[in-house]
C-alpha atoms as one frame of an Amber mdcrd trajectory, in Angstrom:
protein
  19.417   5.858 -99.230  17.751   2.474 -99.849  14.147   2.243 -98.791  13.446
   0.038 -95.737  12.800  -3.658 -96.310   9.554  -4.603 -94.528   8.398  -8.154
 -93.839   4.953  -9.425 -92.805   3.641 -12.871 -91.857   0.012 -13.920 -91.365
  -0.691 -17.345 -89.859  -4.038 -18.729 -90.960  -5.715 -22.023 -90.231  -4.518
 -23.503 -93.539  -1.788 -21.254 -94.991   0.854 -18.955 -93.591   1.256 -15.916
 -95.860   4.545 -14.042 -96.207   4.990 -10.611 -97.827   8.261  -8.734 -98.350
   8.067  -5.109 -99.437  10.581  -2.427-100.390   9.067   0.741-101.807   6.937
  -0.309-104.780   8.577  -3.734-105.031   6.844  -6.673-103.414   7.537 -10.396
-103.081   5.185 -12.893-101.489   4.566 -16.561-100.844   2.357 -19.127 -99.132
   3.337 -22.179 -97.094   1.093 -24.660 -95.322   0.668 -23.756 -91.651   2.611
 -25.984 -89.242  -0.165 -26.414 -86.698   1.841 -27.927 -83.836   4.684 -25.403
 -84.087   3.464 -22.351 -86.059   6.849 -20.622 -85.960   8.298 -23.371 -88.197
   6.132 -22.339 -91.172   6.828 -18.636 -90.524  10.603 -19.150 -90.527  10.471
 -21.453 -93.556   8.264 -19.079 -95.537  10.165 -15.877 -94.826  13.521 -17.454
 -95.669  12.128 -18.686 -98.992  10.703 -15.254 -99.905  13.908 -13.447 -98.836
  16.017 -15.809-100.950  13.715 -15.288-103.936  14.109 -11.505-103.572  17.898
 -11.767-103.143  18.043 -10.496 -99.558  19.300 -11.895 -96.273  17.378 -11.873
 -92.966  19.779  -9.237 -91.646  18.564  -6.823 -94.366  15.008  -6.685 -92.932
  14.144  -3.353 -91.270  10.864  -4.341 -89.577   8.850  -7.544 -89.173   5.045
  -7.429 -88.614   3.137 -10.513 -87.595  -0.464 -11.598 -87.139  -1.733 -14.953
 -85.941  -4.887 -16.909 -85.149  -3.080 -18.930 -82.466  -4.896 -17.269 -79.527
  -8.283 -17.615 -81.235  -7.713 -21.284 -82.054  -6.569 -22.040 -78.499  -9.826
 -20.600 -77.137 -11.998 -22.373 -79.702 -10.247 -25.719 -79.279  -9.769 -25.324
 -75.488  -6.018 -25.872 -75.735  -4.849 -23.121 -73.398  -3.211 -23.355 -69.967
  -4.929 -24.785 -66.912  -6.188 -21.648 -65.190  -7.376 -20.662 -61.714  -9.623
 -17.676 -61.015  -9.481 -15.696 -57.764 -12.507 -13.509 -57.130 -14.535 -11.803
 -54.425 -16.327 -14.244 -52.130 -19.842 -14.863 -53.425 -18.992 -14.158 -57.097
 -17.180 -17.328 -58.205 -20.073 -18.329 -60.500 -20.296 -15.045 -62.428 -18.323
 -16.447 -65.387 -20.787 -19.351 -65.634 -24.025 -17.437 -64.973 -23.138 -14.955
 -67.708 -26.007 -12.608 -68.573 -28.524 -14.882 -66.796 -30.700 -15.176 -69.872
 -31.247 -17.597 -72.736 -29.903 -16.539 -76.122 -32.514 -18.790 -77.779 -35.806
 -18.720 -75.878 -37.507 -21.497 -77.817 -34.877 -24.254 -77.945 -34.745 -26.329
 -74.767 -31.521 -28.042 -75.853 -29.247 -25.018 -76.331 -25.527 -25.377 -75.721
 -23.598 -22.653 -73.900 -19.893 -22.049 -73.973 -18.562 -23.807 -70.877 -16.362
 -21.566 -68.683 -12.613 -21.779 -69.239 -12.150 -22.377 -65.489 -13.774 -25.340
 -63.718 -15.751 -24.459 -60.603 -13.293 -26.047 -58.157 -10.597 -23.741 -59.548
 -12.677 -20.618 -59.042 -11.218 -19.583 -55.715 -13.162 -17.063 -53.596 -11.400
 -14.697 -51.204 -13.007 -12.604 -48.498 -12.834  -8.884 -49.411 -15.138  -6.160
 -50.671 -14.703  -2.632 -51.929 -17.614  -0.283 -52.531 -18.087   1.434 -55.871
 -16.568   4.614 -54.371 -13.519   2.747 -53.043 -14.601   2.422 -49.417 -13.407
  -0.799 -47.777 -16.535  -2.731 -46.784 -14.623  -5.945 -45.952 -10.844  -5.996
 -45.438  -8.823  -8.285 -47.718  -8.185 -11.590 -45.938  -4.448 -11.782 -46.607
  -4.029 -14.828 -44.378  -6.002 -16.925 -46.912  -3.531 -16.361 -49.759  -1.029
 -19.138 -48.850  -3.882 -21.663 -48.979  -4.893 -20.368 -52.426  -1.290 -20.743
 -53.604  -1.191 -24.324 -52.321  -4.375 -25.185 -54.244  -3.051 -23.590 -57.440
   0.195 -25.583 -57.242  -1.535 -28.845 -56.297  -3.842 -28.518 -59.316  -0.933
 -27.808 -61.685  -2.275 -24.444 -62.876   0.007 -22.411 -65.118  -2.124 -19.254
 -65.128  -4.097 -17.304 -62.537  -6.739 -14.670 -63.301  -7.633 -12.210 -60.536
 -10.933 -10.343 -60.802 -12.563  -8.554 -57.879 -15.695  -6.453 -57.581 -15.179
  -2.784 -58.520 -11.462  -3.307 -59.181 -11.843  -1.516 -62.534 -11.898   1.715
 -60.496 -10.130   0.639 -57.299  -7.436  -1.974 -58.005  -5.612  -1.984 -54.647
  -6.956  -5.366 -53.454  -6.115  -7.046 -56.774  -2.633  -5.583 -56.673  -2.130
  -6.726 -53.081  -3.221 -10.296 -53.892  -0.739 -10.414 -56.799   2.014  -8.982
 -54.605   1.522 -11.669 -51.937   0.715 -14.561 -54.286   3.527 -14.297 -56.862
   6.409 -15.235 -54.482   4.482 -18.351 -53.394   4.108 -19.731 -56.934   6.614
 -21.199 -59.408   8.154 -18.613 -61.736   6.366 -20.078 -64.769   2.864 -19.391
 -63.373   1.482 -16.174 -64.893  -0.861 -13.716 -63.123  -3.434 -11.528 -64.898
  -5.304  -8.719 -63.123  -8.677  -7.552 -64.420  -7.737  -3.968 -63.490  -4.948
  -4.198 -66.085  -6.548  -6.382 -68.768 -10.026  -4.788 -68.926 -10.598  -1.977
 -66.375 -14.256  -1.511 -67.317 -17.651  -1.940 -65.667 -19.762  -5.112 -65.999
 -18.031  -7.831 -64.035 -19.032 -10.760 -66.272 -17.314  -9.354 -69.357 -14.359
  -8.065 -67.307 -13.857 -11.415 -65.585 -14.360 -13.337 -68.852 -11.758 -11.217
 -70.669  -9.232 -11.585 -67.846  -9.702 -15.359 -67.668  -9.336 -15.670 -71.459
  -6.166 -13.574 -71.385  -4.675 -15.751 -68.619  -5.778 -18.928 -70.430  -3.835
 -18.126 -73.620  -0.934 -16.117 -72.163   1.472 -19.054 -71.481   0.836 -20.450
 -74.974   1.216 -17.106 -76.734   4.184 -15.910 -74.688   5.942 -19.213 -75.359
   5.213 -19.032 -79.082   6.291 -15.390 -79.419   9.547 -15.979 -77.576  10.281
 -19.130 -79.634   9.634 -17.096 -82.766  11.977 -14.341 -81.614  14.675 -16.923
 -80.821  14.173 -18.540 -84.228  14.489 -15.164 -85.945  17.670 -14.426 -84.016
  19.183 -17.762 -85.093  18.747 -16.932 -88.783  20.093 -13.412 -88.264  16.849
 -11.417 -88.362  17.067  -8.927 -85.505  14.671  -6.260 -86.837  11.955  -4.898
 -84.525   8.998  -7.300 -84.280   5.452  -5.934 -84.071   2.170  -7.766 -83.646
  -1.107  -6.897 -85.355  -3.968  -6.390 -82.907  -7.684  -6.974 -83.414  -8.357
  -3.227 -83.364  -6.212  -2.573 -86.436  -3.038  -1.254 -84.773   0.436  -2.678
 -84.188   2.045  -3.320 -80.828   5.336  -4.615 -79.467   6.084  -8.263 -78.734
   6.305  -7.514 -75.012   2.828  -5.934 -74.918   1.373  -8.712 -77.083   2.806
 -11.373 -74.774   1.271  -9.579 -71.780  -2.164  -9.022 -73.342  -2.498 -11.790
 -75.984  -6.305 -11.523 -75.880  -5.890  -8.410 -78.046  -4.559 -10.592 -80.876
  -7.666 -12.763 -81.342  -8.721 -11.163 -84.649  -5.335  -9.907 -85.798  -5.366
 -11.538 -89.239  -8.829 -10.302 -90.286  -7.942  -6.840 -88.938  -5.069  -6.680
 -91.443  -7.536  -7.346 -94.240  -9.780  -4.530 -93.032  -6.786  -2.160 -93.024
  -6.006  -3.134 -96.630  -9.634  -2.485 -97.642  -9.559   0.869 -95.840  -6.441
   2.011 -97.695  -7.922   0.896-101.020 -11.172   2.723-100.307  -9.151   5.891
 -99.701  -7.144   5.573-102.905 -10.255   4.830-104.982 -12.443   7.342-103.080
 -15.164   4.786-102.403 -17.866   5.917 -99.927 -19.306   2.473 -99.125 -17.306
  -0.758 -99.252 -17.912  -4.401 -98.466 -14.642  -6.142 -97.657 -14.704  -9.860
 -98.538 -11.789 -11.920 -97.197 -11.915 -15.683 -97.781  -9.040 -17.896 -96.747
  -8.563 -21.578 -96.119 -10.660 -21.808 -92.960 -13.076 -18.859 -92.719 -14.660
 -16.027 -94.671 -14.761 -12.520 -93.183 -17.102  -9.721 -94.235 -16.591  -6.145
 -93.056 -18.437  -2.921 -93.963 -16.559   0.372 -94.371 -17.998   3.889 -94.686
 -15.768   6.717 -95.925 -12.799   4.316 -95.780 -13.305   3.570 -92.064 -14.290
   0.101 -90.823 -16.774  -0.109 -87.983 -15.148  -0.678 -84.603 -16.399  -2.138
 -81.345 -15.177  -2.865 -77.821 -16.852  -6.208 -77.399 -16.235  -9.461 -79.201
 -17.490 -13.009 -78.762 -15.221 -16.014 -79.248 -16.016 -19.699 -79.755 -19.788
 -19.567 -80.167 -21.044 -22.989 -79.137 -24.530 -23.013 -80.668 -25.378 -22.362
 -84.326 -23.068 -19.318 -84.342 -25.705 -17.483 -82.274 -24.881 -14.300 -80.403
 -24.671 -15.043 -76.688 -23.430 -18.623 -77.015 -19.729 -17.753 -76.895 -17.108
 -16.230 -74.609 -17.413 -12.418 -74.449 -14.234 -10.337 -74.307 -13.864  -6.570
 -73.937 -11.159  -5.586 -76.408 -10.867  -3.045 -79.228 -11.885  -4.887 -82.396
 -12.813  -4.131 -85.986 -16.463  -5.109 -86.433 -16.975  -7.922 -88.935 -18.828
 -11.183 -89.380 -16.779 -14.363 -89.643 -18.188 -17.718 -90.735 -16.775 -21.179
 -91.289 -16.654 -20.882 -95.071 -13.120 -21.273 -96.390 -11.276 -23.394 -98.887
 -10.877 -26.164 -96.330 -14.536 -26.169 -95.208 -15.764 -29.765 -95.307 -18.809
 -30.793 -97.365 -21.075 -33.666 -96.333 -24.594 -35.025 -96.617 -26.278 -34.888
 -93.195 -28.745 -37.324 -91.635 -31.666 -35.525 -93.285 -30.132 -35.932 -96.728
 -29.094 -32.274 -97.000 -25.838 -31.086 -98.520 -24.002 -28.941 -95.931 -20.665
 -27.124 -95.948 -18.566 -26.281 -92.858 -18.082 -24.835 -90.362 -15.379 -27.428
 -89.636 -12.275 -27.274 -91.803  -9.700 -29.761 -93.023  -7.040 -27.118 -92.271
  -3.505 -27.741 -93.469  -3.282 -31.224 -91.941  -4.576 -33.359 -93.525  -6.090
 -30.631 -95.726  -8.466 -31.031 -98.683  -8.472 -34.322-100.580  -6.708 -32.760
-103.563  -3.635 -31.918-101.414  -2.760 -35.609-101.285  -1.863 -35.376 -97.588
  -4.362 -37.895 -96.252  -7.592 -35.885 -96.394 -10.632 -37.993 -97.300 -13.597
 -35.588 -96.987 -14.360 -33.241 -99.926 -13.956 -29.509 -99.322 -14.608 -26.183
-101.062 -11.082 -26.233-102.528 -11.785 -29.706-103.937 -14.977 -28.325-105.494
 -13.097 -25.452-107.135 -10.520 -27.893-108.511 -13.259 -30.118-109.940 -14.961
 -27.083-111.514 -11.749 -25.988-113.243 -11.334 -22.763-111.265  -7.944 -23.715
-109.773  -4.939 -24.711-111.872  -3.679 -27.938-110.249  -0.118 -27.298-111.446
   0.177 -23.757-110.080  -1.680 -23.774-106.778   0.040 -21.672-104.079   2.639
 -20.625-106.626   3.327 -24.246-107.580   4.366 -25.241-104.048   1.346 -27.536
-103.558   0.558 -29.968-106.377  -3.114 -30.865-106.549  -4.661 -34.260-107.337
  -7.817 -33.676-109.383  -8.767 -37.349-109.735  -8.737 -37.916-105.970 -11.002
 -34.890-105.428 -13.451 -36.071-108.098 -13.538 -39.550-106.557 -14.260 -38.120
-103.103 -17.187 -36.086-104.454 -18.581 -39.080-106.300 -18.374 -41.294-103.194
 -19.374 -38.890-100.413 -21.804 -36.545-102.193 -22.829 -37.808-105.607 -23.747
 -41.377-104.627 -25.899 -40.159-101.697 -27.770 -37.476-103.651 -27.952 -39.124
-107.064 -25.683 -36.496-108.676 -23.071 -37.235-111.338 -20.184 -35.530-113.092
 -19.501 -31.991-111.803 -22.887 -31.434-110.122 -21.843 -32.416-106.554 -19.057
 -29.817-106.739 -21.508 -27.253-108.152 -23.789 -27.861-105.174 -20.949 -27.299
-102.695 -19.868 -24.067-104.390 -23.438 -22.734-104.469 -24.052 -23.544-100.810
 -20.868 -21.944 -99.531 -21.582 -18.845-101.643 -25.147 -18.670-100.325 -23.843
 -19.014 -96.749 -21.557 -16.042 -97.342 -24.350 -14.080 -99.017 -26.659 -14.642
 -96.039 -23.962 -13.525 -93.613 -23.366 -10.371 -95.683 -27.096  -9.550 -95.878
 -27.631  -9.941 -92.121 -24.483  -7.961 -91.288 -25.638  -5.092 -93.519 -29.239
  -5.110 -92.267 -28.098  -5.024 -88.623 -26.198  -1.832 -89.429 -28.839  -0.189
 -91.581 -26.740  -0.439 -94.763 -27.920  -0.959 -98.324 -25.525  -3.660 -99.422
 -26.264  -3.097-103.114 -24.713   0.383-102.862 -21.354  -1.057-101.768 -18.304
  -1.811-103.871 -16.801  -5.193-103.009 -13.072  -5.497-102.292 -12.153  -9.189
-102.547  -8.916 -10.722-101.267  -7.570 -13.829 -99.590  -6.801 -17.038-101.457
 -10.474 -17.926-101.946 -12.360 -14.635-102.352 -11.381 -13.877-105.989 -12.652
 -17.356-106.943 -16.119 -16.662-105.508 -16.463 -12.855-105.705 -18.520 -12.636
-108.921 -21.082 -15.205-107.809 -21.346 -13.649-104.340 -21.828 -10.207-105.914
 -24.635 -11.559-108.117 -26.381 -12.998-105.077 -26.290  -9.816-102.973 -26.774
  -7.270-105.773 -23.301  -5.718-105.884 -22.296  -4.477-109.331 -18.603  -3.648
-108.885 -15.721  -5.738-107.507 -12.082  -4.766-106.993  -9.303  -7.317-106.497
  -6.026  -5.808-105.203  -2.522  -6.735-106.225  -1.339  -9.601-104.071  -4.923
 -10.512-103.225  -3.943 -13.991-102.048  -1.869 -12.501 -99.210  -4.053  -9.434
 -98.662  -4.135  -9.465 -94.860  -0.332  -9.617 -94.643  -0.144  -6.619 -97.007
  -2.579  -4.839 -94.682  -0.168  -5.434 -91.783   2.451  -3.359 -93.601   0.016
  -0.450 -93.938  -1.177  -0.403 -90.318  -0.100   2.253 -87.804   1.606   1.469
 -84.535  -1.299   2.088 -82.158  -2.554   1.253 -78.703  -5.869   1.885 -76.998
  -6.474   2.289 -73.272  -9.995   2.058 -71.844 -11.177   2.748 -68.322 -14.565
   3.084 -66.674 -15.207   6.191 -64.563 -18.740   7.595 -64.254 -18.914  11.370
 -64.888 -22.188  13.311 -64.966 -22.351  15.494 -68.099 -24.909  17.869 -66.566
 -22.643  18.473 -63.577 -19.325  18.179 -65.388 -16.078  18.505 -63.428 -13.420
  18.992 -66.100 -10.430  18.804 -63.733 -10.984  15.142 -62.791 -11.660  14.172
 -66.420  -8.492  15.944 -67.622  -6.460  14.114 -64.980  -7.947  10.750 -65.998
  -7.354  11.352 -69.719  -3.813  12.571 -69.069  -2.860   9.329 -67.299  -4.538
   7.230 -69.999  -2.758   9.151 -72.777   0.600   8.660 -71.057  -0.052   4.919
 -70.751  -1.041   4.604 -74.415   1.893   6.717 -75.629   4.337   4.655 -73.563
   3.530   1.690 -75.820   3.601   3.623 -79.113   6.481   6.116 -78.750   9.325
   3.556 -78.433   8.236   2.056 -81.768   8.294   5.409 -83.581  11.526   6.663
 -85.095  10.249  10.217 -85.368   7.152  12.357 -85.007   4.513  12.575 -82.327
   1.705  10.031 -81.934  -1.800  11.171 -82.691  -4.349  10.922 -79.884  -8.020
  10.009 -80.303 -10.373  10.242 -77.340 -13.891   8.814 -77.068 -16.435   8.255
 -74.330 -19.304   5.797 -73.933 -22.311   7.839 -72.801 -25.864   7.087 -71.708
 -28.813   8.623 -69.947 -28.583   8.112 -66.186 -30.294   4.847 -65.329 -29.871
   3.191 -68.720 -27.877  -0.014 -69.185 -26.216   0.585 -72.563 -24.044   3.331
 -74.015 -23.372   5.160 -77.272 -19.855   6.279 -78.133 -19.037   9.924 -78.898
 -15.773  11.665 -79.789 -13.990  13.983 -77.359 -11.807  16.932 -78.469  -8.090
  16.412 -77.787  -7.430  19.435 -75.580  -7.767  20.563 -71.991 -11.480  20.361
 -71.252 -13.464  22.990 -69.367 -16.641  22.637 -67.330 -18.682  23.957 -70.259
 -17.618  20.940 -72.336 -20.115  18.841 -70.406 -22.996  20.465 -72.303 -21.179
  19.952 -75.623 -20.606  16.256 -74.877 -24.249  15.818 -73.928 -25.335  17.493
 -77.174 -23.052  15.156 -79.168 -24.439  12.167 -77.275 -28.054  13.177 -77.863
 -27.384  13.698 -81.564 -25.994  10.160 -81.799 -28.807   8.833 -79.606 -31.444
  10.333 -81.887 -29.730   8.889 -84.959 -30.014   5.412 -83.425 -33.373   5.578
 -81.642 -35.175   8.427 -83.422 -35.736  10.527 -80.289 -34.110  12.070 -77.252
 -35.342  12.055 -73.656 -36.020  15.632 -72.509 -34.932  16.823 -69.066 -32.949
  13.626 -68.464 -29.392  13.756 -67.155 -26.623  12.011 -69.090 -23.313  10.513
 -68.015 -20.078   9.243 -69.528 -19.252   5.761 -68.247 -16.180   4.465 -70.081
 -13.341   6.498 -71.588 -11.090   5.442 -74.445  -7.747   6.958 -75.464  -5.895
   5.738 -78.565  -2.340   6.733 -79.423  -1.267   6.029 -83.010   1.575   6.772
 -85.394   0.832   8.514 -88.673  -0.153   6.379 -91.654   1.473   7.003 -95.045
  -0.506   8.792 -97.726  -2.172   6.722-100.402  -1.756   7.104-104.150  -5.037
   8.095-105.782  -6.206   6.085-108.766  -6.112   7.865-112.125  -7.808   7.154
-115.396  -5.710   4.573-117.227  -4.976   4.753-120.949  -6.530   1.946-122.936
  -4.270  -1.010-123.713  -5.113  -4.167-125.610  -5.482  -7.327-123.577  -2.537
  -9.754-123.880  -2.826 -13.165-125.445  -4.151 -15.767-122.996  -1.533 -18.242
-121.772  -3.971 -21.171-122.048  -7.653 -22.071-122.034  -9.456 -23.937-119.245
 -12.954 -25.349-119.007 -14.764 -23.939-115.963 -18.292 -24.145-114.642 -19.999
 -20.761-114.850 -22.757 -20.429-112.250 -24.640 -17.633-114.028 -24.816 -19.670
-117.239 -25.338 -22.902-115.240 -23.017 -24.846-117.532 -19.317 -25.482-118.238
 -17.722 -22.920-120.544 -14.334 -22.391-122.122 -12.416 -19.629-120.346  -9.139
 -18.048-121.491  -6.485 -17.821-118.771  -4.564 -14.524-118.558  -1.398 -14.000
-116.550  -2.147 -10.983-114.367   1.303  -9.438-114.720   1.009  -9.450-118.530
  -2.022  -7.163-118.283  -1.156  -3.470-118.387  -3.356  -0.730-116.871  -6.243
  -0.091-119.241  -6.365  -3.680-120.546  -9.906  -5.080-120.465 -11.451  -8.514
-121.016 -14.957 -10.007-120.992 -15.911 -13.030-118.916 -15.890 -15.924-118.592
 -12.154 -15.735-118.012  -9.474 -16.491-115.434  -6.826 -13.994-114.350  -4.085
 -16.031-112.709  -1.343 -14.902-110.312   0.980 -16.508-107.790  -1.277 -16.982
-104.739  -4.788 -17.025-106.240  -6.847 -16.684-109.410  -9.658 -14.269-110.163
 -12.680 -15.810-111.853 -14.359 -13.290-114.156 -17.974 -14.455-114.470 -19.773
 -14.558-117.804 -21.844 -11.481-116.810 -18.789  -9.401-115.862 -16.195  -7.264
-117.607 -12.731  -6.859-116.049 -10.229  -4.032-116.496  -6.868  -3.226-114.899
  -6.854   0.237-113.303  -3.903   2.628-112.889  -2.918   0.977-109.578  -2.776
  -2.495-111.109  -6.009  -3.617-109.444  -8.616  -5.738-111.205 -11.932  -3.890
-111.496 -14.855  -6.140-112.429 -18.215  -4.621-113.322 -21.507  -6.332-113.999
 -22.486  -6.014-117.643 -26.165  -5.237-118.099
């Protein structure tokens, strides 16, 4: 029986990556992202790759997709006009936020403005107590007036978030029941008790509003994509990559699009995780650099760090607290505006700066010849000889070196008194230092020694900058996977179908009532499995249960694992012991004679992931003859040097070369620095090690 034909597509800010896989065979390609209608690039790219492989759309067994569309809509404020219905007296919660300044010493700080204007934050008279008691009855007679306002304002989305609805959703459900028939069919309703049933009303309301804001856009896009796939004869199941590293169905993604905000980077983290397993690497730094951003993620024992809170669209110097908080499962990483399209300029103080704004795919970098006039990181790499202008993106995008050089001379060189290649050198050094700083801070915040990590570099830009970044942060070993230029899309194909349900319910661990916890976890498991089981052809999904715990009276929690079995009352002491062990690891002490409680529960249902092939010691093979020689600027030597260019697929496992050199492939090139040695391992990966 033929092995299934699996297809993946990753929409980035500059390129849309396509990967087709059947067993050990893989085909891939890149096309420029069609910003106004992203499905156009997806359909164009997958048809090209299928034709190249000799298959038809009808042959595809499964299609997995990730996109930055929801993220970009939030950053660029291009979502639907949204109304927010909330408990009377709480309409300003989404603007007040945490009621504190994220930068105490700057009087001119900018905050992320709420997605809903104040006149569209519609209060309704009602109030439930934390235990569910009705303090004020829901004023149902006011709902027709709310509907009239929503229609008069032309809103296409409504978020409903009431006090304590995370535990007692009946008033939210009643509002939706009465409101929906009064609104046009194309107006979508989002309930906070469904989107984020957790404590802390600011984050719950913010997440629900963000979900409503992007739902019409995302639902429309996903359904247009499905229709486009049907027209070309591709009727395979379609799954979406979520920010937490699992796959979900189109229907669930259209209902909760906020869970897709970091779907592309999550695919890269999955790829790094699988590689760490196969290479048995204890500590890994994942470095993913594309056309718009660079992402850095730390993994321990092949597991990326995960969180339940994420901040989108930071409005002030990328500072924590200046963005829109959302409560979703997410793989923890740092993302900065440092990609191939990041724009370089000289600021008013005469400083050379790079990013965070990007030229994207339209007009793109100057060297694309599509109307771009401002020099970018890609232009710098072209000027420094690191990118072959005739074979960029597999030859689909011809580059114009002279135009890039002229842009650097006019915009950078003339203002700073730099000639020849030095303006491009400055841009490359700055973007690499920006990434190095982000990596250092990310590691320090997590108590990691970054120098003990092995770097896994992928994305179209990472292999070009990996050696220099490693030199800056003290890493001695770099691994570049096969298909590095489309790494996140490859990660999609290795991800499990998974779904996580979270719910807040305070349970005292010192006075633990197992029956109510078992009932809660049972309902959550059923809800999570209802999403996963239909997507599984066989087998039983694996459950993972966790709880956020704290000492009674504290304001923050630490997550601990819960055994997947029927709990007994004695498990309360075991959970408290696990919590205190984790608490001591973080804070260095425990609080004696202090009661503890579990606040928020998390249940994840996931399909099994395939086993990985372990790397073996490869027999030595001579390096092939280089296909050409290029002159590149080597940062460590601080001068241009001749570098042989090797075609990656001519290099057998065990073949080794010394830098400076270029290892070229279809979607990217790996720059081997003059201080590095590169060898192909048994899995076909490039392993670069610093030569002492």
